[in-house]
C-alpha positions in Angstrom: 0.0 0.0 0.0 3.0 2.3 0.6 4.1 2.1 -3.0 0.5 2.6 -4.2 0.2 5.7 -2.0 3.4 7.1 -3.5 2.0 6.8 -7.0 -1.4 8.2 -6.0 0.2 11.2 -4.4 2.5 11.7 -7.4 -0.4 11.7 -9.9 -2.5 14.0 -7.7 0.4 16.5 -7.5 0.5 16.5 -11.3 -3.2 17.6 -11.3 -4.6 14.2 -12.4 -7.9 12.8 -11.3 -7.4 9.1 -10.5 -9.9 6.2 -10.3 -9.4 2.5 -9.4 -9.7 -0.3 -11.9 -10.2 -4.0 -11.4 -7.0 -5.9 -10.9 -5.2 -6.8 -14.2 -7.9 -5.1 -16.2 -9.0 -1.8 -17.6 -12.5 -2.0 -16.1 -13.4 0.7 -13.5 -14.4 -0.3 -10.0 -16.4 2.9 -9.5 -19.0 4.8 -11.5 -16.4 7.2 -13.0 -18.5 9.2 -15.5 -19.6 11.6 -12.8 -16.0 12.5 -12.1 -15.4 13.8 -15.6 -17.0 17.0 -14.5 -15.7 17.2 -10.9 -12.5 15.3 -9.8 -12.7 13.1 -6.8 -11.1 14.5 -3.7 -7.7 13.4 -2.4 -9.4 11.7 0.5 -11.8 9.9 -1.8 -8.9 8.6 -3.9 -7.0 7.3 -0.9 -10.2 5.7 0.4 -10.7 3.8 -2.8 -7.2 2.4 -2.9 -7.4 1.5 0.8 -10.5 -0.5 0.1 -9.0 -2.0 -3.1 -5.3 -2.4 -2.4 -4.7 -4.6 -5.4 -6.5 -2.3 -7.9 -5.0 -0.9 -11.0 -4.8 2.9 -11.3 -6.2 5.0 -14.1 -6.0 8.8 -14.7 -8.9 10.6 -16.2 -8.0 12.6 -19.3 -9.4 16.0 -20.3 -10.6 19.1 -18.4 -10.9 17.4 -15.1 -7.2 16.7 -15.1 -6.2 20.1 -16.5 -6.6 19.2 -20.2 -4.1 16.3 -20.0 -4.2 13.9 -23.0 -2.3 10.7 -23.8 -0.7 9.5 -27.0 -1.1 5.8 -26.7 1.5 3.9 -28.8 1.1 0.1 -29.3 4.1 -1.5 -30.9 2.2 -4.7 -31.6 0.1 -3.2 -34.4 2.2 -0.7 -36.2 2.9 1.9 -33.5 6.7 1.5 -33.8 6.7 2.5 -37.4 4.1 5.3 -37.0 5.9 7.0 -34.1 9.0 7.5 -36.3 6.9 9.7 -38.5 5.8 12.0 -35.6 7.7 14.6 -33.6 6.9 14.0 -29.9 8.5 16.3 -27.4 10.0 14.7 -24.3 7.4 14.5 -21.5 6.1 12.3 -18.7 6.1 8.8 -20.3 5.1 5.4 -19.1 5.7 1.9 -20.5 2.6 -0.2 -20.7 2.3 -3.8 -19.6 1.7 -4.7 -23.2 5.0 -3.3 -24.4 3.7 0.1 -25.7 4.1 3.6 -24.3 1.8 6.5 -23.0 3.1 10.0 -23.7 1.2 12.6 -21.6 0.7 16.2 -22.8 -1.3 19.2 -21.7 -3.3 21.0 -24.3 -4.5 24.6 -24.2 -8.2 23.6 -24.5 -10.3 20.5 -24.0 -10.1 18.0 -26.9 -12.0 14.9 -27.9 -10.3 11.5 -28.2 -9.5 9.9 -31.6 -9.1 6.2 -31.9 -6.8 4.7 -34.6 -5.6 8.1 -36.0 -2.4 6.4 -37.1 -1.7 2.6 -37.2 -1.0 1.6 -33.7 -1.6 5.0 -32.2 -4.7 6.3 -30.3 -5.1 9.8 -28.9 -7.0 9.7 -25.5 -8.4 12.9 -24.3 -11.8 14.2 -23.0 -14.1 11.3 -22.0 -11.3 8.7 -21.7 -8.8 7.5 -19.2 -5.2 6.2 -19.2 -4.0 3.2 -17.2 -1.0 4.3 -15.1 2.0 2.6 -13.3 2.2 0.5 -11.2 -0.9 -1.2 -12.7 -0.7 -4.9 -13.5 -1.3 -6.0 -17.1 -3.1 -9.3 -17.7 0.1 -10.7 -19.1 1.6 -10.3 -15.7 3.9 -7.4 -16.6 3.5 -4.1 -14.8 3.1 -0.6 -16.2 6.3 1.4 -15.4 7.4 5.0 -15.4 9.7 5.3 -18.4 10.6 9.0 -18.2 9.7 10.8 -15.0 9.5 14.3 -16.4 7.1 17.3 -16.1 4.1 17.0 -18.5 4.9 19.1 -21.6 2.6 21.2 -23.7 1.0 19.3 -26.6 2.8 19.9 -30.0 0.8 21.9 -32.5 0.4 19.1 -34.9 -1.3 17.0 -32.2 -3.9 19.7 -31.3 -4.5 20.1 -35.0 -5.5 16.5 -35.3 -7.8 16.5 -32.2 -11.2 18.1 -32.6 -12.1 20.6 -29.9 -14.7 19.6 -27.3 -17.2 21.9 -29.1 -17.1 19.6 -32.1 -15.4 22.0 -34.4 -11.9 21.2 -35.7 -9.1 23.3 -34.4 -7.5 23.2 -37.9 -7.4 20.9 -41.0 -6.6 17.3 -40.1 -3.1 16.0 -40.7 -3.1 13.2 -43.3 -2.3 9.8 -41.8 -0.3 7.0 -43.4 -2.6 5.0 -45.7 -2.8 1.2 -45.9 -3.0 0.4 -49.6 -5.9 -1.7 -51.0 -3.7 -4.7 -51.7 -2.6 -5.0 -48.0 -5.7 -3.6 -46.5 -7.4 -6.8 -45.5 -4.3 -8.5 -44.1 -3.2 -5.4 -42.2 -6.5 -4.9 -40.5 -6.8 -8.6 -39.8 -3.4 -8.4 -37.9 -4.4 -5.3 -35.9 -7.9 -6.2 -34.8 -7.0 -9.1 -32.5 -4.9 -6.6 -30.5 -7.8 -4.1 -30.4 -10.2 -6.9 -29.4 -7.9 -8.0 -26.7 -7.9 -4.5 -25.2 -11.6 -4.0 -25.5 -14.2 -5.2 -23.0 -17.2 -4.2 -25.2 -17.9 -5.2 -28.8 -19.1 -1.7 -29.5 -15.7 -0.4 -28.3 -13.9 -2.8 -30.7 -16.2 -1.7 -33.6 -15.5 2.0 -33.0 -11.8 1.4 -33.0 -11.9 -0.8 -36.0 -14.1 1.7 -37.9 -11.8 4.5 -37.0 -8.8 2.5 -38.3 -10.5 1.6 -41.6 -11.8 5.1 -42.2 -8.7 7.0 -41.3 -5.8 4.7 -42.2 -6.9 2.7 -45.2 -7.1 3.6 -48.9 -10.9 3.7 -49.8 -11.2 4.1 -53.5 -14.7 4.0 -55.0 -13.9 1.1 -57.3 -12.6 -1.0 -54.3 -14.6 -0.1 -51.3 -14.1 -1.4 -47.8 -17.6 -2.4 -46.7 -19.4 -2.6 -43.4 -20.0 -6.3 -44.0 -16.3 -7.0 -44.5 -15.2 -5.1 -41.4 -18.0 -6.7 -39.4 -16.7 -10.2 -40.3 -13.2 -9.2 -39.3 -14.4 -7.7 -36.0 -16.5 -10.8 -35.1 -13.6 -13.1 -35.9 -11.2 -11.0 -33.8 -13.6 -10.8 -30.9 -14.4 -14.5 -30.8 -10.7 -15.3 -31.1 -9.7 -13.2 -28.1 -12.8 -13.7 -26.0 -13.5 -17.5 -26.1 -15.7 -17.3 -23.0 -17.8 -14.4 -24.3 -18.3 -15.3 -28.0 -21.0 -13.8 -30.2 -23.0 -15.4 -32.9 -23.2 -13.3 -36.1 -26.9 -12.6 -35.6 -26.5 -11.3 -32.0 -23.4 -9.2 -32.9 -25.1 -7.6 -35.9 -28.2 -6.7 -34.0 -26.2 -5.3 -31.1 -24.1 -3.0 -33.3 -27.0 -1.9 -35.4 -29.0 -1.1 -32.3 -26.1 0.8 -30.7 -25.7 2.8 -33.9 -29.4 3.8 -33.8 -29.2 4.9 -30.1 -25.7 6.5 -30.2 -24.3 9.1 -32.6 -20.7 8.1 -32.1 -21.1 4.7 -33.8 -21.3 4.4 -37.6 -23.0 1.3 -39.1 -25.1 0.5 -42.1 -26.0 -2.2 -44.6 -23.6 -5.1 -45.4 -22.6 -3.4 -48.7 -22.4 0.1 -47.2 -18.9 1.5 -48.1 -16.8 2.9 -45.2 -15.8 6.5 -45.9 -13.3 8.8 -44.1 -14.7 10.3 -40.9 -15.2 14.0 -40.6 -14.0 15.8 -37.5 -17.1 18.0 -37.2 -19.8 15.3 -37.3 -23.3 16.9 -37.4 -25.4 16.1 -34.4 -28.7 15.5 -36.1 -27.5 13.2 -38.9 -25.4 10.1 -39.0 -22.3 10.7 -41.3 -22.2 9.1 -44.7 -25.8 7.9 -44.7 -28.5 10.0 -46.4 -31.4 8.2 -44.7 -32.3 7.4 -41.2 -33.0 3.8 -40.2 -35.6 2.1 -38.0 -35.4 -1.5 -37.1 -37.4 -4.5 -35.8 -36.7 -8.1 -35.4 -39.2 -10.7 -36.7 -40.0 -14.0 -35.1 -38.1 -15.8 -37.8 -34.8 -14.1 -36.9 -34.7 -11.8 -39.9 -33.3 -8.3 -39.2 -35.5 -5.8 -41.0 -34.1 -2.4 -41.9 -36.8 0.0 -43.3 -35.5 3.1 -45.0 -37.2 6.4 -44.3 -37.2 9.5 -46.5 -36.2 12.9 -45.2 -39.8 13.6 -44.2 -39.8 10.6 -41.9 -42.2 8.5 -44.0 -41.4 4.9 -44.9 -40.6 4.1 -48.5 -42.6 1.5 -50.4 -42.3 -2.2 -49.7 -40.2 -2.8 -52.7 -37.4 -0.7 -51.2 -37.3 -2.6 -47.9 -34.2 -4.7 -47.3 -33.8 -7.6 -45.1 -30.5 -8.7 -43.7 -30.8 -12.4 -43.1 -28.4 -13.9 -40.7 -27.5 -17.4 -41.6 -28.1 -20.1 -38.9 -24.6 -21.3 -38.8 -23.3 -17.8 -37.9 -20.8 -17.9 -40.7 -21.8 -14.8 -42.7 -24.5 -12.1 -43.1 -26.6 -12.1 -46.3 -28.5 -9.1 -47.6 -31.1 -9.6 -50.3 -33.8 -7.8 -52.3 -36.7 -10.3 -52.5 -34.4 -13.3 -53.3 -33.8 -15.3 -50.2 -30.2 -16.4 -49.6 -28.7 -14.2 -52.4 -25.1 -13.4 -51.5 -24.2 -9.8 -52.0 -21.2 -8.8 -54.1 -18.0 -8.8 -52.1 -19.2 -11.0 -49.2 -17.6 -14.1 -50.7 -14.6 -12.2 -51.8 -12.0 -10.4 -49.8 -14.0 -10.5 -46.6 -14.1 -14.3 -46.5 -10.4 -14.8 -47.2 -7.9 -16.0 -44.7 -10.2 -16.7 -41.7 -13.4 -18.3 -40.5 -15.7 -16.7 -38.1 
């Protein structure tokens, strides 16, 4: 407990708001969302870690910690190459239990997080938290302080990439390295198991995967990267890394589609919907990239119905309804227009190569 108290006091002295996580995980032990507006007191922090002496430590990013943000570099999925392209000033740095690094910076204004902005690099800011030393990774390795330095100001290129908390970009986005079409499938396939291993919700994995595909992959019109292809890859990666929490395709599809309807930070669509680059200033009243809104229902036969609505909120004619039928063996998702079992273009192609869900 003495060592833990030393780290807690150190982070509090740097202006960080800290919360406890379950041992060897990234799952909070407390309802932490309320502390994004008002930081827990020093007494509350010590009380938590006295009650949970084996807990991991996380620092909340954003305004509550004085606009601190973290550049999360993961060497296992391309971060080592990406970081060579960036200019990162020396600052307080920790080595993660998974072999990566967290570089902490302080920005002039609150910024929003961006997942997968470069291969192997996430930018964690307002609304997120960063696991801190001496937390225990599930591999058995501990997070360590790599450079015990004062927290430096964020470089200009970093604040240019991050959208402001108001939803308006600070300046035009810096182009990220693109994964060419020929290597797109295999590259994403290598990265997603790492993302899945670090995610404790399927929706979290989908957001990271979509961000990676939208921001780091070449997306030509004649060779689109579709929602169906990315869904298959995500489902395969999740089931591979979470053998005791596996999803059937039908359940996973309905979960993500429902989450996209309720939340505006998740992009989804039809099986053949092409993934397009994300905009920094996403409108609040419309989902990006989709001209229509979607309403959904689930029939007794297990068919997932998507009814398109026009801009006046009225349903289109029956001939425009589309049904996404989920095969019983949970191997793939079929979409058809009145022809049961018709396989859409592309679902038997690149998305089916190299793995089985």
